[in-house]
C-alpha positions in Angstrom: -123.0 26.4 -93.7 -120.2 26.5 -96.3 -121.6 29.2 -98.5 -120.2 32.6 -97.6 -123.1 35.0 -97.3 -122.7 38.6 -98.3 -123.4 41.1 -95.5 -125.9 42.7 -97.9 -127.9 39.5 -97.6 -128.0 39.9 -93.8 -128.4 43.6 -93.4 -129.8 46.6 -95.4 -127.3 49.2 -96.7 -128.7 51.6 -94.1 -128.1 49.1 -91.3 -124.5 48.5 -92.6 -123.8 52.2 -92.6 -125.1 52.6 -89.1 -123.3 49.6 -87.7 -119.9 50.5 -89.3 -119.9 54.2 -88.2 -116.8 54.7 -85.9 -116.2 57.3 -83.3 -112.9 58.9 -82.2 -114.5 59.7 -78.8 -115.5 56.2 -78.1 -112.1 54.9 -79.2 -110.4 57.3 -76.8 -112.8 56.2 -74.0 -112.0 52.5 -74.6 -108.2 53.1 -74.3 -108.6 55.6 -71.3 -110.8 53.2 -69.4 -108.5 50.3 -69.9 -105.5 52.4 -68.6 -107.7 53.6 -65.7 -108.2 50.1 -64.5 -104.5 49.4 -64.8 -103.7 52.6 -62.8 -106.3 51.8 -60.1 -104.9 48.3 -59.7 -101.4 49.4 -59.2 -102.6 52.2 -56.9 -104.5 49.8 -54.7 -101.5 47.5 -54.4 -99.2 50.4 -53.5 -101.7 51.9 -51.0 -102.6 48.7 -49.1 -99.2 47.0 -49.2 -97.9 48.1 -45.9 -101.1 47.3 -44.0 -101.4 43.7 -45.3 -100.1 40.5 -43.6 -97.9 38.2 -45.7 -100.9 36.0 -46.8 -102.8 39.2 -47.7 -99.9 40.4 -49.9 -99.8 37.2 -51.8 -103.5 37.3 -52.3 -103.3 40.9 -53.4 -100.6 40.1 -55.9 -102.5 37.2 -57.4 -105.6 39.3 -57.9 -103.6 42.1 -59.3 -101.8 39.8 -61.8 -105.2 38.5 -63.0 -106.6 42.0 -63.4 -103.5 43.3 -65.2 -103.4 40.3 -67.5 -107.1 40.9 -68.3 -106.2 44.5 -69.2 -103.2 43.4 -71.3 -105.6 41.3 -73.3 -107.9 44.3 -73.6 -105.0 46.2 -75.0 -104.4 43.4 -77.5 -108.1 43.6 -78.5 -107.9 47.4 -78.9 -104.8 46.9 -81.1 -106.8 44.2 -83.0 -109.7 46.7 -83.6 -107.3 49.4 -84.7 -105.9 47.0 -87.2 -109.3 47.0 -88.9 -109.6 50.8 -88.5 -112.7 50.2 -86.4 -111.4 51.7 -83.1 -111.1 55.3 -84.3 -112.6 57.2 -87.2 -109.3 58.9 -87.7 -106.7 56.7 -89.5 -103.7 58.2 -87.6 -105.2 57.3 -84.2 -105.8 53.7 -85.3 -102.2 53.3 -86.6 -100.1 55.4 -84.3 -101.9 56.3 -81.0 -103.1 52.7 -80.5 -99.7 51.4 -81.4 -98.0 53.3 -78.5 -100.8 53.1 -75.9 -101.8 49.5 -76.5 -99.5 47.5 -78.8 -96.0 48.5 -77.7 -96.5 48.0 -74.0 -97.4 44.3 -74.7 -94.6 43.8 -77.2 -96.6 44.1 -80.3 -97.0 46.5 -83.3 -100.1 47.5 -85.2 -98.1 47.7 -88.5 -96.9 44.1 -88.1 -100.2 42.7 -86.7 -102.5 44.3 -89.3 -101.3 42.3 -92.5 -100.9 39.2 -90.4 -104.4 39.4 -89.0 -106.1 40.4 -92.2 -104.8 37.1 -93.7 -106.5 35.3 -90.8 -109.8 36.9 -91.8 -109.3 36.0 -95.5 -108.3 32.4 -94.7 -110.2 31.6 -91.6 -110.1 27.8 -90.8 -108.3 27.1 -94.1 -104.9 25.4 -94.2 -103.1 28.7 -94.7 -104.9 30.5 -91.8 -101.9 31.9 -89.8 -103.8 31.4 -86.5 -104.6 27.8 -87.2 -101.9 26.7 -84.8 -103.8 28.3 -81.9 -106.8 26.0 -82.3 -105.8 22.9 -84.0 -106.0 19.4 -82.5 -109.3 20.0 -80.7 -111.0 18.2 -79.1 -108.4 17.1 -76.6 -108.5 15.1 -73.4 -109.1 16.8 -70.1 -105.6 15.9 -68.8 -104.0 17.4 -71.9 -106.0 20.6 -71.5 -105.2 20.9 -67.8 -101.5 20.5 -68.6 -101.8 23.4 -71.1 -103.5 25.5 -68.5 -100.8 24.6 -65.9 -98.0 25.6 -68.3 -99.8 28.9 -68.8 -100.1 29.6 -65.1 -96.6 28.5 -64.1 -94.9 30.7 -66.7 -93.7 28.1 -69.1 -95.9 29.3 -71.9 -95.1 32.9 -71.2 -91.4 32.3 -71.2 -91.6 30.3 -74.4 -93.6 33.2 -76.0 -90.9 35.7 -74.8 -88.2 33.6 -76.3 -90.1 33.5 -79.6 -90.6 37.3 -79.5 -86.8 37.7 -79.1 -86.2 35.4 -82.1 -88.8 37.3 -84.2 -87.1 40.6 -83.4 -83.7 39.0 -84.3 -85.5 38.1 -87.5 -84.7 34.4 -87.1 -88.5 33.6 -86.9 -91.3 34.9 -89.1 -93.5 37.4 -87.2 -96.5 35.7 -85.7 -98.9 35.6 -82.8 -99.5 31.9 -83.2 -97.5 29.2 -81.4 -95.8 27.7 -84.5 -93.9 30.5 -86.3 -91.7 29.5 -89.2 -87.9 29.8 -88.9 -85.9 32.2 -91.1 -82.5 31.0 -92.3 -79.7 33.0 -90.8 -77.7 33.0 -94.0 -74.5 35.1 -93.8 -75.9 37.6 -91.3 -73.4 38.3 -88.5 -74.0 38.7 -84.8 -73.8 42.5 -85.3 -76.6 42.3 -88.0 -78.8 40.3 -85.6 -78.1 42.7 -82.8 -79.2 45.6 -85.1 -82.4 43.7 -85.9 -83.1 43.2 -82.3 -82.6 46.8 -81.4 -84.7 48.0 -84.4 -87.6 45.7 -83.7 -87.6 45.8 -79.9 -87.0 49.6 -79.5 -90.7 50.5 -79.3 -91.5 47.9 -76.7 -88.4 48.9 -74.7 -89.3 52.6 -74.8 -92.9 52.0 -73.8 -92.0 49.8 -70.9 -89.2 52.1 -69.8 -91.8 54.9 -69.7 -94.1 52.7 -67.5 -91.2 51.9 -65.2 -90.2 55.6 -65.0 -93.7 56.4 -63.7 -93.3 53.8 -60.9 -89.8 55.1 -60.2 -91.0 58.7 -59.9 -93.9 57.6 -57.6 -91.5 55.8 -55.3 -92.7 52.3 -56.1 -90.2 51.0 -58.7 -90.7 47.3 -57.6 -94.4 47.5 -58.6 -93.4 47.4 -62.2 -92.5 43.7 -61.8 -96.2 42.9 -61.7 -96.5 44.1 -65.3 -94.1 41.5 -66.9 -95.3 38.8 -64.4 -98.9 39.3 -65.5 -97.7 39.0 -69.1 -96.0 35.6 -68.6 -98.5 34.0 -66.2 -102.2 34.7 -66.5 -102.0 36.4 -69.9 -101.2 33.3 -71.9 -104.0 31.4 -70.2 -106.5 34.1 -71.1 -105.3 34.2 -74.7 -105.6 30.4 -74.9 -109.2 30.4 -73.6 -110.2 33.3 -75.9 -108.7 31.5 -78.9 -110.4 28.3 -78.1 -113.8 30.0 -77.9 -113.4 31.8 -81.2 -112.5 29.0 -83.6 -111.6 25.7 -81.9 -113.5 22.6 -82.8 -115.5 24.2 -85.6 -115.8 23.0 -89.2 -113.6 24.1 -92.1 -115.8 26.4 -94.2 -115.9 29.7 -95.9 -118.7 31.1 -93.7 -118.2 32.9 -90.4 -121.6 31.4 -89.4 -119.9 28.0 -89.1 -116.2 28.5 -88.8 -116.4 31.1 -86.0 -118.1 31.1 -82.6 -119.8 33.8 -80.5 -119.6 33.2 -76.8 -121.8 34.4 -73.9 -119.7 36.5 -71.5 -120.7 37.4 -68.0 -118.9 39.9 -65.7 -115.9 37.6 -64.9 -115.4 36.6 -68.5 -115.4 40.2 -69.6 -112.9 41.1 -67.0 -110.4 38.4 -68.0 -111.0 36.5 -71.3 -113.5 38.6 -73.2 -112.7 42.3 -72.9 -113.8 44.9 -75.4 -116.8 42.7 -76.7 -114.3 40.3 -78.3 -116.8 37.4 -77.5 -119.0 38.6 -80.4 -116.7 36.9 -82.8 -119.1 35.7 -85.5 -120.3 39.3 -85.8 -116.7 40.5 -86.1 -115.9 38.0 -88.9 -119.0 38.8 -90.8 -118.3 42.5 -90.8 -114.9 43.5 -89.3 -115.5 47.2 -89.8 -118.1 47.2 -87.0 -116.7 48.9 -83.9 -116.7 46.8 -80.8 -119.4 48.8 -79.0 -121.9 47.9 -81.7 -121.3 44.2 -81.9 -123.9 43.4 -79.3 -126.5 45.2 -81.3 -125.4 43.4 -84.4 -125.6 40.0 -82.6 -129.2 40.8 -81.5 -130.2 41.6 -85.1 -128.8 38.3 -86.2 -130.6 36.5 -83.4 -133.9 38.1 -84.4 -133.4 37.1 -88.0 -132.5 33.5 -86.9 -129.0 33.5 -88.4 -127.4 32.6 -85.1 -128.4 30.7 -82.0 -128.1 31.6 -78.4 -124.3 31.5 -77.7 -122.7 29.1 -75.3 -120.8 30.2 -72.2 -117.0 29.9 -72.0 -117.4 26.9 -69.7 -119.7 25.3 -72.2 -117.1 25.8 -74.9 -114.4 24.3 -72.8 -116.5 21.2 -72.0 -117.4 20.8 -75.7 -113.8 20.7 -76.7 -113.0 17.7 -74.4 -112.8 14.2 -75.8 -115.2 11.6 -74.4 -117.6 14.3 -73.5 
């Protein structure tokens, strides 16, 4: 379906008003509950560490890394919602509170992400979509996909991403969340100029993470902080990849969210790791980005009842569909 439907053709004005009504209380709960899982995960590791055998400690760390990476993705989604002003009703909370409680701890910024992401919405699946690099070249072979997953889990993708973040903060690469940012010529900028850029652009991330580390230090468990960056460079890239594949990979180039975007069915495990904060309802989000995440399921049901969308595939279904010779 290449024709871009107006939301007023899909919903009445009263339904649009109800669906797009935001709540400061619900936004606060979304952030607080995300941090609660993070705190409980670290607390469980700290409490049980001395009682576990070696193999138990390794297993505990592996589970903790997966849970923390899932919550880091949840923080990215909360930042994403705030960029649309749909997380909170109050503008300041979307722009500033979410920035410090969600974006900065994962080396991001609402003010940089917002204009970048809005261009993705305006140009979805088109050649100038800034996120196209995340989903191009699908379908791919099973061996190629497994190699990508392996690089995500062994830290190669994460370290590459960190190197890119440093170059972006040096202002030697254009800011991007995709995997193919464009270089910025150095020109006559000195090393001092680049160092100033790095300090200016990284200061928020450094302050947020120094605060997190200081909490561990004060609690007597400074080494536990290491799980936070380890989760960021190992499971986190894998979860981002699967999420991006589900949202837009392998779909047609069109101007309609009904055909260039995918909604995916998410069970408990998917919601814990690759689909937090209802991000799996992606057709609904692209149709009306002002809808807060807690209302996307209702919007999906309305679209199903009106036969605008079909029953969504699972994440495993999507992965299988994106393999060659399938």
